[in-house]
N, C-alpha and C positions, 0 to 999 in steps of 0.2 A: 287397913280397912279400905275396901273398894267403894268409891263413891259412884252412885248411879248418875247417869247423865240426865239432865232435865230435857223437856221437849224441845226447847230452843237449841240446846247443844246437839241433840240427836238430829234435828233438821239441818243444822249447820254442817254436821259431819256428812250427812246424806248428800247434800249439795256439793260439798268439796269432793267427795268420792265420785259423784256423778260427773262433775266437770272434768276431773282427771280422766275418767273413762272416755268421755266424748273427745277430748283432746287427743288421747292415745289412739282412738279410732281414726281420727282425721290424719294423724301422722302415719298411719298404716296404709293410707291410700297409695295405690301404685304411682310411681313418679310420672310426671307429665313427660310424654315422649319428647326427646331432644331434637327430633328431625327438623322442627321449625327453626331452631337456632343454627342448624347446619346449613339450611337453605338460604336464610336471610343474608349472610355475608356473600354468598355466591351471587345473589340477585344484585346486591349493592355494588359488587365488583363487575357486574355485567358478564358473568361467566357464560361460556357456551351452554346451550340447552342440554347437550350430552352430559355435561358435568352435573347439572341440576338433576337430570333424570337418574343418574347413577345413585345419588343420595336418596331420592325418593323410592326408587325401585328396590332398595335394600329392605324396606319395610313393606311386605306384601299387603297387609291390612290397609295401611295408609294409601298405598298405590291404588287399591281397589276403590277406596272411598273417594280419592281425588278424581279418578276416572268417572265414577258415578256422578259426583257432584258437578263436575265440569260439563256433563251432558245435560244438566238442567237448563231450562230456558233462562233462568236468572243469571247463572254464571257463564254458560256457554253461548248464550244468545243464539241458540239453535244451530250452532256451527257443528259440522260433522267431526266427531272425535273418534278416531280409530286406534290411537296409541297414546302412551304417556307423553311422548314428545308433542303430539298434537294438543293435548290438554295444557301443557306448560306454555306452548306458543299462544294458544287462544286466550288463556287466562291472563297472561302477563304477570309482572312481578308482584304487585300488591295483592291482586286477586288470588294469585297462587298461594301466597302466605295465608290469606283469609281462609281459603278452602282447606289448606293443610291444618290450620288451627281448628276448624270445625271437625275435621276428620280425627284429630288428636283428642278433642274434648268429648266426642260422642260416647266414649266408653264409660264416662263418669255419670252420664245422665240416662242410663237405661231404666226402663220400667216406670211404674207409677210412683208418686210421692204422696202417699195417702195421708201422712201426718199433716200435710198442707192442703189436703182435699184436692189433689191434682191427679188426673187420670194418666193413663199410659202415655209416656213421652210428652206430656203437656209442659212440664218444666223445661225440657229440652227445646221444644218449639218456641217457648217464651224466650229462652236465652238466645237462640238464633235470631229471632225477630228483633230483640233488643240490639243485637250486634248490627243487623241490617239497617235499623233506624239510626244507629250511631254513625254509620258510614255516611248516610245522607245528611245528617246533622253536621258532621265535621266538614263535609264538602260545601254545604250551604252557608255555614258561618265562617268558612275558611280557617278552621281550627288547625293548629299545629299538632303533630303526633297523632294523626288520624288512626294509624294502626294500633297505637297504644290504647286509644279510646275503644276501638273495635274489640281488642283482646279483653279488656276489662269488662266490657259490656257482655261479651260472650260468657264470661266466667263469673259474673257478679253474684249469682245465686248458688255457687258451688257449695257453700256452707250448708244449704238446705238438704243436699243429698246425704249428708252425715246426720244432721239433726233430725231428719225424718224418722230414722230408726228409733230414736229415743222418744220422739213425740208419740209414736205408736205404743211404746211400752209404758210411759209414765203419765200420759194424758188420756182422759176418758173420751175426749172428742178432738177433732183436728184443730190445729192452731188457727186455720182460716175460719172455722165456725166460731171459735172463741172471739176472734177479732171482729166478727160481725156484730158483736155486742158493744162495739165502740172502744175496745182495748187495742192499743197500738201493737202491731205484730212484733216489733223489736222488743218492746217492754215485756210482752207476754213470753217470748222466747227466753229472755233473761230471767224472768221470775220463775218460769216453770222448769227450765233446764240449766240455768246458771250462765248461759252464754247466748248471744244472738248470732244469726247466720252471717251478719257482716263481719264480726270479729273472727268467727271460725273460718270464713272465707279468706280473710286476711292472713290468718295463720297458714292455711293451705297454700295460698299463692306465694307466701314468703318461703315456705319449705320447698316449693317447686322452683324457686330461684327466678321468679319473674321480676322484671324491672320494678324499682320502688314506686313509680307512678301507677303501675297496674295494681300493685299491692294496696296502695292507699285508696285507689278508686273502688276496689272491691270492698275494702274495710269501711268506707264512708259513703256508699252509694245511696243511703237513705238520709245522710246528714252531711252534705258537702262542706258546710261552714266549720265543721269540727275537724276537717282534714288540716294537718299542719302545713301542707304545701300542695301545689298542683291543683288548686281549686277549680280551674277551668276544665281540666280533664275529669275530675271527680263530678263536677256539675253536669258535664256532657253525658256521663253515664247515668246520673240521676234523671236527667230529662228524657233520655232514650228509654229508660225503664218505665218512667211515668207515662210516656206516650203509648207504649205497648199496652200497659195496664189500662190506660184510658180508652184504648180501642175496644175494650170490653164494656159494652153499654148495658144499662138496666133494661127492664122489660118494655119501657117506653122509649128506648133508644137514646137516653140521655147519659152523659157522663156523671159519675158520682161527685166529681170535683171539676171545677172549671180550670183546666190546665193553664190557659192563657192568663189566669189571675195569680198563678203561683209565683212567688217572688223570685225563684231561681229562673223561671222562664222569662220573666220580665228583665232580669239582670242580663241574660244572655241574648235578649232580643228575639225570642221565639214567640210569635204571635198566633192568633187564632187561625189565620189563613195557612200558616206553615204547619200547624198541628193537623188541620184538616187534610192538607196535602199529603203529609206523611201517613196519616191513617189510610187514605185512599190507595197510596202506592204500596203500603205494607200488605194490604189485603191481597193485591195482585201478586206481589213478590212471594208471599208465603204460599199461595195457591200453586205457584210454579215450582217451589222448592220442597214443599211438604212431602210429596211422594218419595223424594230422594232421601229426606231426613229419616223416613220410616223404613227405608230399605236396609 
């Protein structure tokens, strides 16, 4: 005799199958281009520009994006760029890796993310802005592994690009609209879809074989204290993300939360003056780079 499932069992089965489908979709994402891992040892070993150029030139899409981004005022500082060698020379080691990282990540952030109520390329611009702030934060606080922090900041919301599809299908309103009712975004993701964008991002980053510190920072960027290690790196990503979100003011021009009163900000010594300075610099930086991000 076949026993019918009760409502609780049906719901449990539904969420189990949904979670498996979400994870399977994340695992089908195209692999992260390995060009950055080829370039980094060349830079560390101070290889000739010609050797670095050969590696980058092999990927025509990345080459085009490196040339385009290097001509932005933010990265190129208005230097005349007429060749890939010029771009490599003007950017220098760390900036070159940053630009390549942006060029590689762009493919995963195309289009709108309506499940999170984000317009065309808004999530992409938020991710780049978070990376730019993280660079300033690492320099200001003299944090080690600045490039690790930058990379994790750039990819911290990669999980949203996958969850967006399921939010559209299974929810009657966007996750952002639901969280406006006072429900925490991560809790809502887990309740509605069985997994949060942190955990899914961590899974994606691990599959892409990023360093463990990057994986942890992506997986705990809303909850640094829960990270088993590398809390300074994770907290730096948390702070950078919060500063970018805090740059969005309400209709009266006020922050919804006093960032300088946040315990993570206090722990890392990020005060009101620093937050205001980052906000001001970010507005100018994004104005300079936004045209190239949309190109």
